[in-house]
N, C-alpha and C positions, 0 to 999 in steps of 0.2 A: 632175228628184222636187225637191217642196214638203217641208218636213219627213218625208222619207222614203215620202211615197206618190205609185205612181207612176200617175199620171193617163189615163192610155191603153194601160198594159199590164197584163199579169198577174204577177203575183208570187204564190211557196208559200203563204205568210200567206191569202190568198183562196180558197182550194180548200177545197171542205168535204166532196167525193168522189168516189170515180171510179166513173163509170157506165159502162154496159154498152147499147145501142140498136144491133138491125140486127145483133151482131159487131163492132160496134166502137167503141174504144173511148172515154168521153172524161170529162172530166173537170167538175165541176160547181164555182161558182167564185161569189162574190156577191160589189157593188161596191152602192157608194151609189142607183145605180139599180134592181139588184136585182139574183135569177140570170141566169146566161148559161150555157152551154158553153161548153167549149174544150176545147185538144189539147196535149198535155203538150207537143210543139214551142215552143209560147208559152208557156208559163212561164217568168218571169226571165229575159224578153230583155229587151233596150236598147233595145224598139223595142216600137210599137202593134198591141194584139191587134184583125185585124179579127171575131174573135168578142164581143168585147169591146164596141167604139165602134160597130161597121159593120153589125150586124143590127136587127132590130126584137127586142126582147124578147118583146114576147106569144108569136111565135112557139118561143121556146124554152120558156117558162110551160104551150105548148099541145102539146108536144110531153111535155112533165116530167110532164104532168095524165094525157095518156094511158096513159101505163107507171106508172102507180099515187103518183107522186109527190104529197105533199103542196104544195103549191110556198106557200101562205100559211105554213103553216106551218113551214117550212123556212125558210126569212126570218126568221121570226122568231125559229127558236131560232138563228143562227148571225148575224144584223145584228150582233153586239161584233166581228164578226170587220171590220165595213166600217171602215176608216181614211180621214177628213175631211182637206182642204186646211185648214187653221189661214192666217190672214196671219201675215210672219215678227211677232218678241217686239218686234223697230224701229219709231217708226210708217215708215209711207209718207210719202217727204218729193217733192212737187211741183216739179220741177225747174225748169220756169218761176220759181217764187217763190225756188229756192235759188241761182240767179245772179245774182237781182235783190240777194238780202241779201248775194252774196262781193263787190257791186259799192259798198258800202257804205264 
């Protein structure tokens, strides 16, 4: 993870709320690509969440809207939860240039 951001998995701080569809409990989560649904078994694991990166987000948005959720408003109200990956505090070093510097 870079700067505490999990680029492929789901962490508890990404969860907006628990929802139920057809008797099945899901978790509504958010990241920089929008809203998505996942399972509790995928939260805070050190592995990628297929629900986050492996599906078309429009499917989730359509399902949410069909069940009375206001997706745009939900996203806007919760976008403060989105963590962004930032470059490290140190400047990136080109290894080719670095190796030439050490030869001087």
